[in-house]
C-alpha positions in Angstrom: 17.2 -4.4 -15.9 15.3 -1.5 -13.6 13.3 0.9 -15.2 13.3 4.1 -13.9 10.1 6.7 -14.8 9.3 10.4 -13.1 7.7 9.0 -9.9 8.4 4.9 -10.1 11.1 2.5 -9.8 10.7 -0.9 -11.1 12.8 -3.2 -10.3 12.6 -7.1 -11.1 10.1 -9.0 -8.2 12.1 -10.3 -5.4 11.2 -12.5 -2.6 11.2 -9.4 -0.2 8.4 -8.8 -2.2 5.8 -11.4 -1.1 4.7 -9.8 2.1 3.3 -6.3 -0.1 1.7 -8.6 -2.7 0.0 -10.6 -0.5 -1.3 -8.0 1.6 -2.4 -6.0 -1.6 -3.7 -8.6 -4.4 -6.9 -8.9 -3.1 -10.4 -9.6 -4.3 -11.2 -5.5 -5.0 -7.6 -5.8 -7.3 -7.9 -9.3 -8.5 -12.2 -8.2 -10.1 -11.5 -8.6 -13.4 -8.4 -10.4 -13.5 -7.7 -14.1 -14.0 -5.5 -14.6 -11.1 -7.1 -14.5 -8.0 -5.8 -13.6 -4.6 -3.7 -16.3 -2.6 -4.9 -17.7 0.4 -2.0 -18.2 2.4 1.7 -16.3 2.2 2.9 -19.2 0.8 1.2 -19.0 -2.5 1.8 -15.8 -2.6 5.6 -16.9 -2.2 5.5 -20.0 -4.4 4.2 -17.0 -7.5 7.0 -14.8 -7.3 10.0 -17.7 -7.3 8.0 -18.7 -11.0 8.4 -15.1 -11.7 12.1 -15.3 -11.1 12.3 -18.0 -13.4 10.8 -16.6 -15.6 12.9 -14.3 -15.9 16.1 -15.9 -15.7 14.2 -17.9 -18.4 14.5 -14.5 -20.7 10.3 -15.7 -21.0 8.8 -12.8 -19.1 9.8 -9.9 -16.8 8.0 -9.2 -14.5 8.8 -5.8 -11.9 7.7 -4.5 -8.5 6.6 -1.2 -8.5 7.6 1.6 -5.5 7.7 5.0 -5.3 11.2 6.4 -6.2 10.5 9.3 -3.3 9.4 6.7 -1.0 10.0 3.0 -2.0 6.4 2.4 -1.2 5.2 -0.7 -2.9 2.2 0.2 -5.5 2.1 -3.2 -7.5 3.5 -5.1 -10.3 4.1 -4.6 -14.0 4.3 -7.8 -15.8 5.9 -8.0 -19.7 4.5 -11.8 -21.0 5.3 -13.9 -23.3 8.5 -12.3 -24.6 9.4 -15.2 -26.9 6.1 -15.0 -28.6 5.7 -12.3 -31.9 3.4 -10.1 -29.7 4.0 -9.9 -26.3 1.9 -9.3 -23.2 1.4 -6.4 -20.6 0.2 -6.3 -17.4 -0.6 -4.6 -14.6 -2.0 -4.5 -11.3 -2.4 -1.8 -8.4 -2.9 -1.5 -4.6 -6.4 -0.4 -4.2 -5.3 2.9 -1.6 -2.7 4.1 -5.2 -5.7 4.1 -8.0 -6.7 6.5 -8.9 -2.7 7.8 -9.3 -1.7 7.2 -12.7 1.0 5.3 -11.2 -0.1 2.1 -13.8 0.1 3.8 -17.0 3.6 5.6 -16.1 4.6 1.9 -15.2 2.9 0.6 -18.4 4.6 3.9 -19.7 8.4 2.9 -18.8 7.7 -1.0 -19.9 6.8 0.2 -23.3 9.7 2.5 -23.4 12.0 -0.9 -22.7 10.7 -2.7 -25.3 11.5 -0.5 -27.9 14.7 -0.2 -26.3 15.0 -4.3 -26.7 13.4 -3.8 -30.7 10.3 -5.3 -29.4 7.6 -3.7 -32.0 4.2 -4.6 -31.1 2.5 -5.1 -27.5 -0.7 -6.8 -26.5 -2.9 -5.2 -23.3 -5.6 -7.6 -22.3 -8.0 -6.3 -20.4 -11.7 -6.9 -19.3 -14.1 -4.2 -21.0 -15.4 -4.0 -18.0 -12.4 -2.5 -16.3 -12.6 0.7 -17.3 -9.5 2.6 -15.4 -7.6 -0.3 -17.0 -8.8 0.2 -20.8 -7.7 3.4 -20.8 -3.8 2.5 -20.2 -3.9 0.6 -23.8 -5.6 4.0 -25.3 -3.3 6.4 -23.7 -0.8 4.8 -25.6 -2.3 4.9 -29.3 -3.9 1.4 -28.6 -6.0 0.1 -30.9 -8.6 -2.4 -30.3 -7.6 -5.8 -32.7 -10.4 -8.3 -31.1 -13.8 -7.8 -29.6 -15.2 -8.8 -26.0 -14.3 -12.9 -25.9 -15.6 -14.8 -22.6 -12.7 -16.4 -20.9 -13.7 -18.2 -17.3 -10.8 -18.4 -14.6 -10.0 -21.5 -12.4 -12.3 -20.3 -9.8 -15.4 -20.1 -12.2 -15.5 -16.4 -12.8 -16.6 -15.2 -16.0 -14.1 -12.3 -17.3 -14.6 -10.8 -20.7 -11.4 -10.0 -22.2 -10.8 -7.8 -25.2 -6.9 -7.1 -26.9 -5.5 -3.9 -27.7 -2.3 -3.9 -29.4 0.2 -0.9 -29.2 2.6 -0.8 -32.1 5.9 0.7 -30.5 7.7 3.4 -32.8 
């Protein structure tokens, strides 16, 4: 279930990742995301435990992204809604790692995994204002399949989500 790319190692997220996730999943990282940063580390612990349960149930696979050469934690990447017709991709990287195309590379690793297990299409939802993230599905041939739709988060933030579909060969 581990995924290796040229520079990254994607491993199933585990309780050992909680401190890094809590430290790096902050307001700047989540500006265009539905989930809000945790205010206490126990909240992050609970989310990671839920990710582990989802993996065991085969509904969602969330991976910790680490650099192969140093084991530095970079962020999380997910393959969600595995029991649906079109599973969704999700990604975030910590601020200090942004700009290095780690997100694009991690998504590429998950796309290759999805192909191997017979998934034919993936959805990449993204706020239209998040230009860096929008470039990821387009890099993999993703096509815009739904125009911007307002989505209000639990914290009252309004996102403008558009969806890209990536057809896997």
